[in-house]
MARZA-574412 format. One record per residue: residue in three letters; y, x, z of N, C-alpha, C in turn. Coordinates in steps of 0.02 Angstrom, whole numbers, plus 32768, in hexadecimal, padded with zeros to 4 digits. Atoms other than C-alpha are relative to their C-alpha. Example, Ala and Ser with C-alpha at 12.3 -4.5 7.8 and 13.67 -1.06 7.14 Angstrom:
<rs>
Ala7FC5802D80007F1F82678186803C802D8000 Ser7FC57FD67FFD7FCB82AC816580377FD98025 
</rs>
This chain:
<rs>
Unk80198037803F7E8D873880CC7FBE7FDC8005 Unk8032802E7FF97E2B86A780EC7FE97FE87FC1 Unk80198013804A7DAB866E80667FDA7FBC8010 Unk802D803F80107D6885B6803D7FEF7FE77FD3 Unk802F801B80427D0D85527FD280347FC97FEF Unk7FC78036800F7DA784CF7FD380377FFC802D Unk7FCF800B7FC77E4B84BF801180247FC27FE2 Unk7FE6804480297EA984147FFC804D800E8028 Unk7FBE7FFF7FED7F688416800580247FB08022 Unk7FDE80417FEC7F9D837880787FCF7FF48025 Unk802D80227FD87F44831180FE80047FB28006 Unk7FF4804A80077F71826680CB7FB47FD87FEC Unk804280227FFE7EDA81EC80B17FCA80197FBD Unk80257FDB803E7EA3824680077FFF80498022 Unk800F7FC27FE37EB282EA80587FCC800E8035 Unk802A7FF47FC07E5082D381017FC87FE47FE9 Unk802D8019801F7DDD826080A17FDB80437FD9 Unk80257FC4801F7DB282EB80257FF0802F8029 Unk80097FC67FD57DB2837080A37FBA7FF6802C Unk803880137FE47D28830D81187FC380007FC5 Unk8046800680367CAF82F180727FFC80407FFB Unk80177FBF800D7CB9839B80437FE1802C802F Unk802A7FDC7FD17C8983E180ED7FC27FE87FFD Unk8034801A7FFF7C05836080F07FD8800D7FCB Unk80277FEA801C7BBD83A2805C8004805B7FF7 Unk80027FB77FF97BC384508094803780387FF1 Unk7FDC7FD8802D7C5F84968043803380188052 Unk7FD07FEF7FC37CD3850B80C3803B7FE57FE2 Unk7FBD8024801D7D7584A280BF80428011802F Unk7FBB7FF27FD67E2184B980FC803F7FC97FE4 Unk7FB78042800F7EC8844380FB802B8021800F Unk7FC57FEB7FF47F61847380E5803F7FC9801F Unk7FDD803E7FF97FD98406813A8044801B8038 Unk7FBA7FE67FD480A3842E818C800C7FD4802A Unk7FE380247FC080B4839481F47FD58014803C Unk80247FE17FBD809683A482A37FC57FE0800A Unk803B803C7FF78013830B82957FD580077FBB Unk8022800E80507F8182FC820B80057FA97FED Unk7FEB804480127F7A825881A9802E7FEF7FD8 Unk7FDE7FF5803C8008826E813080327FBE7FFB Unk7FDC80317FF7808781E5810B7FDD7FC4801F Unk802580447FF88009815781177FED7FF58059 Unk801580117FB77FDF817381D480438016802A Unk7FD57FEF7FC4807781C0821080477FD17FFF Unk7FC18026801C8109815781A97FF97FD17FCE Unk800C8042802B80B980DA814B7FCC7FDB8016 Unk802C803C7FEF801E806F814A7FFE7FF08047 Unk7FFE80167FB07FF7807D8204803B7FDA802B Unk7FCE80187FD380958070825680217FC87FE0 Unk7FE18052800F80C97FD381DE7FD07FCA8013 Unk8023804D7FED80377F7382068003800D803F Unk7FED80147FCF80527F9582B380447FC58016 Unk7FC88027800681027F4F82A87FF17FB77FDA Unk800A804F802680C17EB582397FCE7FDA8031 Unk8028801E7FE480347E9682B680257FE08044 Unk7FD4800D7FCE80AD7E9B834780367FBE8007 Unk7FBE80298007813D7E2E82FC7FC67FB87FDC Unk801F8030801580B37DB782B87FDE7FD8804C Unk801F80217FC2806C7D90836880467FDE8025 Unk7FBA80237FD981327D6B839480087FC77FCE Unk7FF3803B802E81387CF883047FC47FBC8018 Unk802D802F7FD8809A7CA3834B80157FE1803F Unk7FE780107FC980E77C9083F4803D7FC57FFB Unk7FB4801E7FF9818B7C4783B37FEF7FC17FDC Unk8007802A802B81477BD483337FB77FC08009 Unk80448015800180877BA483507FD97FF3804C Unk8009800B7FC7806B7BBE840F7FF27FB58026 Unk7FF580367FDB80A97B2184497FDD7FBF7FE3 Unk80198025801D80507ABC83C27FA7800E801E Unk80497FE27FEA7FA57B04840E7FFA7FEF8058 Unk7FF5800C7FBA7FE67AD084C7801180368023 Unk7FE77FBD7FC980197B8084F480407FFF8009 Unk7FBD800A7FE580B57B5B8551802280318026 Unk7FE57FC67FE381347BCB8598804180197FDD Unk7FBF7FE7802481D27C2F856D7FDB80387FC4 Unk80167FE2803581B77C8584C28016804E800C Unk800C7FC37FE181A77D4584E5804B80277FE5 Unk7FBC7FD6802182537DB984C27FD180447FE7 Unk80107FC4802182507E548462800C80428024 Unk7FF47FAF7FDA82447EFB84BD7FF4803C7FCD Unk80077FCC803E826C7F6D84197FE380498017 Unk800E7FC07FED82588002847E7FB780028005 Unk804380017FF081A47FD084BB7FE47FF17FB4 Unk801B80138042817D7F85840A7FF5804D7FDB Unk80027FB4800E81A6803D83CE7FC1803F8021 Unk803F7FE07FD18132808F844E7FC37FF57FF1 Unk80418011800680A5802584217FED800F7FAE Unk7FF57FE9803A80C9805C836A7FDE80487FFA Unk800A7FB27FE880C1811483A57FC28009800D Unk80347FF97FEE802980FA84017FD17FFD7FD2 Unk8030801280367FD580A6836D7FF5804E7FCD Unk80037FCC802E8003814083087FCF80458018 Unk80267FC87FDB7FC581C283947FB57FFE7FF6 Unk80537FF47FFE7F1D818983A27FDF80097FAE Unk801A7FEF80577F05818082CA80088056800A Unk7FF27FC4801C7F4E822582C57FC9802E8029 Unk80237FDA7FD77EE38275834C7FBB7FEA7FEF Unk8031802380167E58821983067FE180337FB9 Unk800B7FD480407E65828882627FF280488019 Unk7FFD7FBA7FD97E86832D82D07FAE7FF98011 Unk804A80097FF57DCC82FE83247FD87FFC7FD1 Unk801F800B80307D8B82DE828D8003804E7FE0 Unk7FFF7FBF80167DBD8387823F7FCC80328029 Unk80207FE27FE77D7483DC82D37FAA7FFC8003 Unk8040801C80087CD5837782D07FDE80297FBF Unk80177FEE803A7CB883AC8218801A80567FED Unk7FEB7FBF80107CFF845F822C803180117FD0 Unk7FCE7FE9802F7D8F845D81C2803B80168021 Unk7FC87FD87FD77E1484D381E680437FDE7FE5 Unk7FAF8000800E7ECF84A281E88028802F8004 Unk7FCD7FC780107F3F85028197803F7FE3800A Unk7FBB802B7FEB7FE184D781EB803B801B7FD2 Unk7FCB7FE0802A807784F5817480087FD07FC1 Unk7FFF8016805280AE84B280C37FDD80327FD1 Unk80187FCC8032805685038044800C7FFE7FC2 Unk80017FF180518064854B7F947FC580247FD6 Unk804D7FE080327FF285867EFE802380317FED Unk7FE47FC58023802E86327ED47FDD80087FC3 Unk80248000803F7F97863C7E517FB57FD7800F Unk804B80247FFA7EEF85E77E377FE6801E802A Unk803E7FE27FCA7E71860E7EBF801A8017803D Unk7FE77FE57FCC7F01862F7F45803F7FCE8011 Unk7FC780297FEA7F6A85BB7FB98026802C8033 Unk7FDD7FE97FC47FF285FB801C802A7FD08032 Unk7FD680317FCE802985AF80C5802380348034 Unk7FCC7FD87FD780CA8613811F7FF9803E7FDE Unk800E7FB5801E809486C8810D7FB4800F7FEE Unk80527FF7801B7FD886B080F77FF87FE17FB6 Unk801D8010804E7F8586AF804E7FB97FE7800D Unk803E80117FF87ED8865F804D7FE37FE57FC6 Unk80048008802F7E5B86597FCC7FD37FC38000 Unk8017803380127DFB85C47F827FDF7FF67FC4 Unk8016800480507D7E85A27EF780207FCB7FEE Unk7FE68038801F7DC584FD7EE980487FF38028 Unk7FCA801F7FE47E6984AE7F1580157FCD7FF5 Unk7FFF804F80047E9483FF7F2F805A7FE3801D Unk7FB380117FE97F4F83BC7F267FF67FAF8010 Unk7FF6804B7FD37F6083177F9D80417FFE8028 Unk7FC580097FD1800C832B7FC2803A7FC68003 Unk7FDF804A7FFC803E82737F9F80497FEE7FFC Unk7FC5801F802680E5821D7F8380407FF7802D Unk7FCF800E7FDE818782067FCD80347FBB7FD8 Unk7FD38034800E81F8816E7FC1803180107FC8 Unk7FD18005803D8262815C7F1580407FE9800B Unk7FC380287FFA831781347F1280107FC37FC0 Unk7FFF8037802C836780A67EB0801180367FBD Unk7FF77FE1802D836080E77DFE804D80047FE9 Unk7FC88015801E840D81007D9E803F7FF6802C Unk7FD6801B7FDE846880CE7E3A8020802E8035 Unk7FD27FC27FD684E681287EAF7FEA7FDF8053 Unk801880277FB1848481157F617FF28037801B Unk80077FBD7FC6848281957FED7FC87FF9802D Unk8027800D7FC683F081888063800780208037 Unk7FF27FCD7FD9841981C2810E7FCB7FE9803B Unk8045800F7FBC83798171817A80297FE18031 Unk7FD6802E7FDE840C810681D480147FCE7FEE Unk7FDF8041803284668094816E7FD87FEB7FDA Unk80307FFD803C840F80AE80D47FBC802B8001 Unk803B7FEB7FE7835980C280FB7FC97FED7FCB Unk8050801A803282A380D7809C7FDA7FD18043 Unk802D80207FCE8212808F80FB7FF980258039 Unk80037FD17FCB82088126816780417FF1803C Unk7FC280127FD482C080FE81A47FEF7FBD801D Unk800080417FDF8299804C81B77FCE7FE98034 Unk8037800E7FC2820780618231801280178045 Unk7FE17FEC7FC8826D80BB82B1804B7FEC7FFF Unk7FC380167FF58314805F82B0800A7FFD804C Unk7FFC80117FBA8369806F835C80057FBF8014 Unk7FEA80537FE983957FBF83627FD97FCB7FCD Unk8010803F803083667F17830980467FF27FE5 Unk7FCC801D801983E17EFD828280137FAD8008 Unk7FE7803D8005843C7E5D82787FF67FE57FAF Unk7FFD801D803B84507E6481C37FC780407FCA Unk801F7FCC801083D47EC881447FF77FF27FB2 Unk80017FF5805583D87EED80737FC080197FF4 Unk80387FD7802F832E7F0C802C7FFC80097FC6 Unk800E7FEB804383357F657F7E7FBF7FFA7FE3 Unk805A7FF7802482937F3D7F2C7FE07FC68029 Unk802980387FEE821A7EAC7F3A7FC6801B7FEE Unk80417FD77FF6818B7F1B7F3D7FD37FF3803E Unk802380067FB380FB7F2B7FCA802A80108035 Unk7FDE7FE57FBB81647F9A8044803D7FD78006 Unk7FD480157FF981F57F47802A7FF47FAC8022 Unk801680417FEC81A47E9380527FEB800E803B Unk80177FF67FB981427ED180D980338015803F Unk7FC37FED7FC181DB7F23814A802C7FC57FFF Unk7FD3803B7FFB82467E9481177FEB7FB98025 Unk801B80417FD981CC7E0F81597FF7801A804F Unk80027FED7FA181C57E82820F80407FEB8018 Unk7FCC80137FD6827F7E778217801C7FAC7FF4 Unk7FF880427FFC828F7DC681E97FDD7FD8802C Unk800B80217FD382277D988262801B800E8041 Unk7FDD7FF07FBE827E7DF982E280467FEB8005 Unk7FC780257FF683167D9182BE8038801F7FD6 Unk7FD07FE4804F83677DFD8225800C7FCB7FD2 Unk7FEA8031803C83BF7DA181A67FE680367FC9 Unk7FFF7FDD802283637DFF81137FFB7FDF7FAF Unk800D8008804183827DF980627FEF80357FC8 Unk80307FC7802583187E4B7FD680307FE47FBD Unk7FE97FFE804483717E7E7F337FD780207FCE Unk802D7FF6802982F87E857E9D802380007FC2 Unk7FEA7FFE8033831A7ECC7DF37FF37FD47FCB Unk802E802C802482937E707DA8800C7FAA800E Unk7FF180467FF7828A7DB07DA87FC97FEA802D Unk8033800B7FD981F87DB47E097FE9803B802F Unk80147FCD7FCC81B37E077EA07FC980198003 Unk80467FD18008811D7E827EB57FF880027FC6 Unk801C7FE68049811C7EBE7E057FC180157FFD Unk80317FF4800C80807EC07DAD7FB97FD68022 Unk803780427FD780237E317E1D7FFF7FC67FD2 Unk8010804380257FE77D957DD4803F7FCB7FFC Unk7FD38020800A80767D287DA380127FBC802B Unk800980487FD1803C7C837E0C8004802A8040 Unk7FF37FE77FCE802E7CFE7EA3805080118014 Unk7FC67FDE7FED80D57D477E9780277FC07FFB Unk7FE280457FF481227C8D7E857FF57FE1804A Unk801A800C7FC280C77C537F23800E80188035 Unk7FF27FCD7FD180DA7CE77F8080527FF38008 Unk7FB880097FF181927CE47F6D80147FCC8028 Unk7FD8803C7FDB81AA7C287FA07FDE80048048 Unk80257FFC7FB381377C48803F803B80348020 Unk7FD77FD87FE181A57CDE806380517FE18002 Unk7FB780337FF182537C6C804A7FF07FDD8034 Unk800080267FB6820F7BF680D07FEC80258025 Unk7FF97FD67FB581FB7C7D8150803A80177FF6 Unk7FA27FF87FF382B87C9B8135801380497FD1 Unk7FE17FCD802982B87D2E80B580317FED7FC7 Unk7FDC8008803083477D2A80367FF380277FB8 Unk800D7FD58034832C7D607F83803F7FF37FC9 Unk7FC78004803E83B07D967EF57FD780227FD4 Unk80417FE3803483377DAA7E5D803880177FC0 Unk7FDD7FE2803683657E057DBC8044802B8006 Unk7FBA7FD07FE783FC7E767E097FE68051800B Unk7FFE7FB2800B840F7F2A7DE3803A80188034 Unk7FD37FDB7FC0845F7F827E8A8015803B7FDA Unk7FDE7FBB802E84D6800C7E36801F802E8048 Unk7FE87FD97FCA8527803A7EDE7FE87FE38048 Unk7FFE80217FA5850180377FB18045802B800B Unk7FCB7FEA7FD085A4805680017FF580168043 Unk80017FFF7FD3859480AA80A380397FF9802F Unk7FC37FF37FD08614807F81317FE580218044 Unk800D7FDF7FD0862780AC81DC7FB97FE3802B Unk802B80267FDF85B5802682287FCC7FD67FD0 Unk8021802A802F85717FCD8190800580127FB7 Unk800F7FEB805E854A7FD780D080077FBF7FDE Unk7FFC80308037857F7F7D80367FD880087FBD Unk8027800F803685087F4B7FAF80217FE07FBF Unk7FE180348031854E7F317EFF7FD880167FD1 Unk803D801D804A84E37EEA7E69801F7FDB7FD5 Unk7FEB8027803584F57EA17DC67FC77FC87FF5 Unk80308035801584947E0D7D9E7FF7800E7FA8 Unk7FF97FE3804284407E3D7CFF80137FC97FC6 Unk7FEE803A8028844C7D7D7CBA804280027FE6 Unk7FBF801F802284FB7D7A7C9C8034804F801E Unk7FDE7FC47FEF85357E407CDD80377FF6802E Unk7FC380137FC885AA7DEC7D727FE28026803D Unk80067FDB7FE285C87E5A7DF07FF47FD1805A Unk801A80187FC0858E7E2F7EB8800B803F8034 Unk80117FBD7FB0858C7E897F6D7FEF7FD98038 Unk802A80227FC985297E667FFD801A80388041 Unk7FF27FE07FD0855D7EB280B17FBB800D801A Unk80397FED7FDC84D07EF78119800B80338035 Unk7FF97FCE7FC984BB7F5881B97FC780287FFE Unk802D7FC98013841C7FAE81697FF87FED7FCF Unk80268008805083E27FCC80B27FC880238001 Unk803D7FD7801D83357FEC80947FED800A7FBE Unk80117FD68041830C804B7FF87FB67FF87FF7 Unk80418007801C826680077FB47FEF7FFB7FCE Unk7FF880038036826780327F087FB8802C7FE6 Unk80487FE3801481B980877EFC7FFC80498019 Unk80137FBB7FEA818681327F197FF180327FCD Unk800C7FC68037817781E27EC27FD880398017 Unk802B7FC1800180FC826F7EAF80278031802E Unk7FC77FC77FD9812283037F467FDD80347FC4 Unk801C7FBF802180FF83A57ECC80388044800B Unk7FCB7FCD7FF381A684037EFA7FDC802B8031 Unk800D7FC17FD9816D84BA7F3F7FB9800C7FFF Unk80407FF0800780BC84B17F0F7FF8803A7FD8 Unk800C7FDA802980E3852B7E877FDD7FEB7FBA Unk80198011803D80A084C57DFE801580267FA5 Unk7FEE7FDE803C811784FC7D737FE480457FF0 Unk801E7FB4801680F085B77D907FAC80027FF8 Unk80587FF98022802A857D7D8180007FEA7FCB Unk801680278046804C851A7CD87FCE7FC8800A Unk8021803C7FFF7FFE84827D2380247FD37FEB Unk7FDA80408020802183F07CB980077FB0802A Unk7FE080337FDB8090835B7CF17FF37FC47FCA Unk7FF9803D8020809482AD7CAB805880017FF0 Unk7FB7800A80088140826B7C6E80237FED8036 Unk7FDF80117FC7815182197D118001801F8030 Unk7FFD7FCB7FDC813B82B47D697FC580098035 Unk804C7FFB7FDB8082829A7DAD7FDB80317FEC Unk80287FCB80018006831E7D9D7FD47FE97FC8 Unk802D800E80287F90830C7D047FC2801C8011 Unk80437FEC7FDE7EDC830A7D2E7FC57FEC7FBC Unk8037801F80197E2D82F67CCB7FE97FD38012 Unk802880347FE47DAC82857CDD7FDF8006803B Unk80097FE87FC27D7882F07D65802880198034 Unk7FC97FF77FDD7E2082FE7DBF802A8048800D Unk7FFC7FBD80017E2E83B17D868051800F7FD1 Unk7FC17FF880187EE183E77D57800180337FB9 Unk80007FE0804D7F15844C7CBE7FF5803F7FFB Unk80247FBA7FEC7EE684EA7D2A7FBD80098025 Unk80377FF97FE07E3D850F7D4B800080058040 Unk800D7FFA7FB77DF784FC7DFC804D7FD88026 Unk7FD680217FE07E9384947E2F7FF97FAC7FE7 Unk801D804B800D7E7783D57E4680387FE78029 Unk7FB7802A7FEF7F0583457E6D7FD47FC28019 Unk801780567FEF7EDF829C7EC7803A7FDF8029 Unk7FD180217FDD7F3D820A7F1180457FFD7FE1 Unk7FBD800B801E7FFC81F37EFD8012802B7FCC Unk7FD77FD980368023828B7E937FC980037FB0 Unk8022800D80497FAB82467E00801D7FBF7FF9 Unk7FF6803780217FAD81B07D967FDE7FCB8026 Unk802B80327FDC7F7981147DDE802F7FDD8038 Unk7FDA802B7FD47FB180947E6A800A802F8036 Unk7FF07FE07FB17FFF80ED7F0A7FE47FE8802D Unk801780187FC67F8880AC7F847FC4802A8015 Unk80317FC97FD77F2E810480127FB37FFC7FF7 Unk803A800880127E8C80BD7FE77FE180217FC4 Unk80027FD980467E9480F87F337FF280488000 Unk80047FB280017EB581AB7F6F7FC0800C8027 Unk80447FEB7FE47E2081A87FE57FC87FFA7FD8 Unk8028800D80327DB181677F5D8006804B7FD0 Unk80037FBD80317DEB82087EEE7FE88029801B Unk801C7FD57FD97DD982767F887FBC80137FFD Unk804380017FF47D2A82447F9F7FE080297FBF Unk80168002803A7D0A82467EE5800480557FE1 Unk7FFA7FCC801B7D4F82F17ECA7FDA803D8023 Unk80337FD27FC67CEA834D7F6F7FB97FF07FD0 Unk80397FF9801E7C5583077F067FEE80347FCA Unk7FFD7FCE80437C87835A7E678002804B800E Unk7FEE7FC07FE57CB584027ECA7FAE800D8016 Unk80447FFB7FF47BF883F47F0F7FD580057FC9 Unk80288001803C7BAF83E57E6C7FD97FC67FEF Unk8019804D80087B92832E7E7A80247FE17FCD Unk7FDE802E801F7BD6829C7E1880297FD68027 Unk7FCB802F7FD67C8482567E5780187FD47FBF Unk7FD98035802F7CAF81A87E1A802F7FE18021 Unk7FCB80387FD07D45812D7E4180007FE17FC2 Unk7FFF803280247D3380807DF880477FDE8002 Unk7FBC800080067DF280797DC67FFF7FAA7FF8 Unk7FED8046800B7DD27FBF7D9D7FF67FC68038 Unk8011803B7FCB7DA87F817E4380158027804A Unk7FDF7FEF7FBB7E267FBE7EB880367FC68014 Unk7FE4803E7FEF7E717F427F228060801F8023 Unk7FB67FE17FFC7F2A7F3B7F4980107FB88038 Unk7FF5803B7FD67F6E7ED47FEE803D8019801B Unk7FB77FFA7FEA80137EB880307FE97FD6804A Unk801C80077FC27FFF7E9580F5803A7FD8801A Unk7FD9802D7FE680897E1181087FC37FC5801D Unk8020803C7FF1805B7D61814E801D7FBE7FE5 Unk804A7FE3800280027D2180F17FFA803D7FD7 Unk800D7FB580207FAC7DC480B27FFD7FD57FAF Unk800F8002803D7FB07DD47FF57FCD80317FE0 Unk80247FD580127F187E277FA17FF57FF27FAE Unk801C800180267EDF7E4C7EFB7FD380347FCF Unk802F7FC180217E5C7EA07E857FF37FF37FC0 Unk8007801480337E447EAC7DDA80377FE37FCD Unk7FD0802880367E887E537D3A80327FCE802C Unk7FDE80367FDF7F1D7DD87D567FF87FD87FB3 Unk80068027804A7F257D487CD18031801B7FD2 Unk7FDD7FD7802F7FB67DA67C817FDC802A7FCE Unk80147FCB80227F637E367C5A7FB37FF47FCB Unk8039801E80307EC27DD27C1B800C7FDD7FC4 Unk7FCF8020804E7F337D707B9F802680387FCF Unk7FF47FD280287F727E0B7B697FD8801F7FD7 Unk804B7FDC801B7EC97E4F7B487FED7FCF7FCC Unk80278038802B7E987DAF7AF07FC67FF1801B Unk8053800E7FE57DFC7D9A7B5B800B7FB48018 Unk8006803E7FF87DC57CE47B707FE87FFE8056 Unk800D80017FBF7DC37CBE7C3480197FB88018 Unk7FF6804F7FF17DBD7C217CAB801E801D804A Unk7FDC7FFC7FB87E0E7C147D5E7FDC7FD3803F Unk8012802A7FC37DCA7BD87DFF802B8017803F Unk7FD07FFA7FCB7E457BBA7E867FF17FCC8035 Unk800680427FB47E397B657F36803680168036 Unk7FB67FFF7FCA7ED27B4D7FB67FDD8008803F Unk801680017FB67EBC7B76806680137FC78018 Unk7FF1803B7FE27F047ACD80827FA37FE18010 Unk804D802F7FF07E3C7AA180737FDD80248022 Unk803B7FE07FF37DF67B1880D580107FF2804E Unk801780137FC37DC97AE481898027802D803A Unk7FE97FC37FD47DEC7B8081E38051800F7FFF Unk7FAA7FEE801A7E9F7BA8818E802E7FC38025 Unk7FDD803B7FD27ED77AF781D57FFF80028046 Unk7FFA7FEC7FB37EA57B12827980378031801F Unk7FE77FBC7FF47EFE7BB98285804880007FEA Unk7FC3801580167F967B75823E800B80377FBE Unk7FFD7FC980317F787BF7819E7FEB7FE57FBD Unk800E801D804A7F677B7A810F801780127FB9 Unk7FD67FDE80367FEB7BC980AE7FDD80197FC8 Unk801A7FCB802E7FA37C13800A7FC97FE67FDF Unk80378012802D7F037C0D7F897FD780437FF4 Unk801D7FCD802D7E6F7C6B7F3C7FFA7FF47FCD Unk80028009803C7E737C8B7E977FCD80387FCC Unk80317FDB80157DDD7CD57E2C800E7FF27FB4 Unk7FFB800C80637DDF7CFA7D707FB680367FF5 Unk80457FE880207D3F7D047D1C7FF780007FB6 Unk80027FF180407D0D7D367C6D7FEB7FA37FDA Unk80148042800A7CF57C847C117FC67FFB7FE6 Unk804F801180107C4A7C9F7BC97FC0802B8028 Unk80317FE47FE47BF87D1A7C357FF57FF18056 Unk800580147FC67C3F7CD07CCE8010804C8041 Unk7FFF7FBE7FD47C527D8A7D12804180078021 Unk7FAC7FF47FF07CF07DA47D948014803D7FD8 Unk7FD77FBE80267D797E0C7D4380357FFF8038 Unk7FC480057FD87DFA7DF17DD27FFE7FC8802E Unk8002803F7FCD7E297D947E6D804C80118024 Unk7FD57FEC7FE37ECF7D787EC680017FC18038 Unk800180467FB77EEE7D207F79803E801A8023 Unk7FC67FFB7FBE7F7C7CF47FE27FF37FDF803E Unk802A801F7FCC7F3D7CBF80827FE780238049 Unk80167FDC7FC77F067CED812C7FC180347FEE Unk80307FBE800D7EA57D9481327FE480147FB8 Unk800A7FDE80447EB17DB680777FEC803B7FEB Unk80107FC17FFD7EA67E5D80937FB680127FF5 Unk80477FF67FFB7DF87E5480C97FDA7FD17FD0 Unk801D802E801C7DCD7DBB80687FE780237FB6 Unk80007FF1804B7DE07E147FBA7FCA802C7FF3 Unk803C7FDE80007D597E957FEF7FBB7FE87FE9 Unk80388027800E7CC97E147FDA80037FF97FBA Unk7FF88010803B7D0B7E027F247FF480477FD8 Unk800D7FCC80097D1D7EB97F157FBC80187FF2 Unk80427FF180127C667EDA7F327FCF7FD47FC7 Unk8015801F80397C357E527EBC8013800E7FCA Unk7FEE7FE280477C987EA47E2E7FD580377FFA Unk80157FC0800B7C4E7F3F7E577FB180017FEB Unk8035801C801F7BA17EF27E3A7FF87FD77FD3 Unk8006803F80387BD17E897DA580027FC88008 Unk800780307FEF7BBC7DF17DFD80347FD27FCC Unk7FCE803180267BFD7D447DA180067FDC8038 Unk7FF180257FDC7C477CCC7DFC7FD77FCF801F Unk802780337FDC7BBF7C527E197FC7802E8032 Unk802B7FE97FB47B5A7CE07E8480267FFB8031 Unk7FD480037FD57BEF7CE27EEB80057FBE802D Unk7FFC803E7FEC7BF97C277EE97FA77FEB802C Unk803780017FE77B347C2F7F1C7FE780198046 Unk7FFC7FDF7FBE7B4C7C917FB080027FDA8035 Unk7FF380247FC27B3C7C3A8053804B802A8032 Unk7FCE7FDC7FD07BE47C6580BB800E7FCA8036 Unk7FFB80197FB67BFB7C46817A80367FC07FFA Unk7FC4802D7FFF7C5B7BA781AC80067FF08048 Unk7FBB7FFC80207CEB7B9D81EA800D80357FF7 Unk7FEE7FB080167D257C3E819780317FFC7FC2 Unk7FDB7FFB803D7DAC7C66811B7FE580107FD0 Unk80147FDF80367D3C7CB880AD7FCB7FBF7FD8 Unk8012802D80277CFA7C04808480397FFC7FCB Unk7FD78005803C7D987BFD80197FED802C7FC0 Unk801F7FD9801E7D4F7C847FB67FCF7FD37FD2 Unk802E802780187CAD7C267F9780197FC37FD2 Unk7FE7804D80237D1D7B837F66800F80287FCC Unk7FE77FEA804C7D757BE67EDA7FC980207FD8 Unk803A7FF380167CD17C297EA47FF07FCD7FDB Unk8016804680067C9A7B757E9F80267FEA7FC2 Unk7FD4802080367D327B487E367FEE80287FBA Unk80107FE3802C7CF77BBD7DB67FDD7FE87FD7 Unk803A803580157C6D7B3F7D9780187FBE7FFF Unk8007805180057C4E7A8B7DB8803F7FF38029 Unk7FCB80177FD77CE27A937E387FFA801A8049 Unk800980007FB57D067AA77EE97FEE7FD68033 Unk801880487FDE7CBB7A3C7F7F803C7FE3801D Unk7FCF80017FD97D597A3D7FE480447FEA7FE7 Unk7FCF800D800E7DCD7A0A7F7480047FBB7FC2 
</rs>
């Protein structure tokens, strides 16, 4: 029986980052992982492979729509789907092998297999039981089904994001159930490849929880790119036939029945925590009403010595949120002060243009009764964006009306997922919009649009 300071269940972004930080802090560390490769959902069937396909298909879009405008002439490239899948697989392999290297470098043991916790201080993997002073559950999440609907996922015709990443051929038609991040990213991939994509969303706006102006503008841009939308629609049945599927839904406004044919149906209605098989019931680990693991301010569960991070606990199901929690828990276990600022966790949608946000929305500020001001700048006024055929979208900064402190930001535009972090750093330091506006930004860059939005919180932008 091996003994450790900490055993982590799951090698996704939360688990592997937690493990590396624990090892750096001098703790004897092991990670339990049953996949053939490390990295969890994110590196194997989530964030990384989807970004590879998004990148590849964006290059195709550029070749088809913008190359000729720049004087780059010739036949548009054809799609070799098998080769594109190979590129995606190579991207996955490079990243997962990188984590394996980091484990060896930091002397972290990989306990291969699926783990359970028979009692506090012990982790069972296969026939072996290991002792640990502390246990961290980082088992992640799995795709959720359509609530209250008759939908059977076979990962062939009716797929989750996992199946959508490895379809044997490019479908002619696809119905995406759910207008959230995953559905819109994968819908964009296939729309660029020539698939007729229809997004069916229960609510009246896509990307639930985002700033309303962003929701509206983003949907308009996606429509221009060829995505179709059916809003306010409740899917109740997906009928799988021999070579296609039929999606039956009702419109909430009038309860009328409708049907869509599709070669492939992508179910992207959110994710659910993976806790089955861990032995939490026997241990008496408390769960929330939504089936997540309840934790205290130090990420400890109701059982002493057992912690939980990432998608299995409350909060946004984001890889970087899990990473932050993993580092914080490692600090706690090493006797230090672990901290996560949940008010400054960015969200990104990797379509083109990208969409990014951090902090408050106008809707949340109005609900809280907080006085605020808005600084907004369109990428149409940004020289670099115009030169690169990337002028769709805007930067929007929300600041306190009296103190000018930045409360949130929302970006639709080129490199939005990178631009948002300038604002994240500013918010971590309690900066005002004026602080950002007075900071010199290189010209010509997309980041100038952020400065202009900050200027718009004061006397006004220069280039608008």
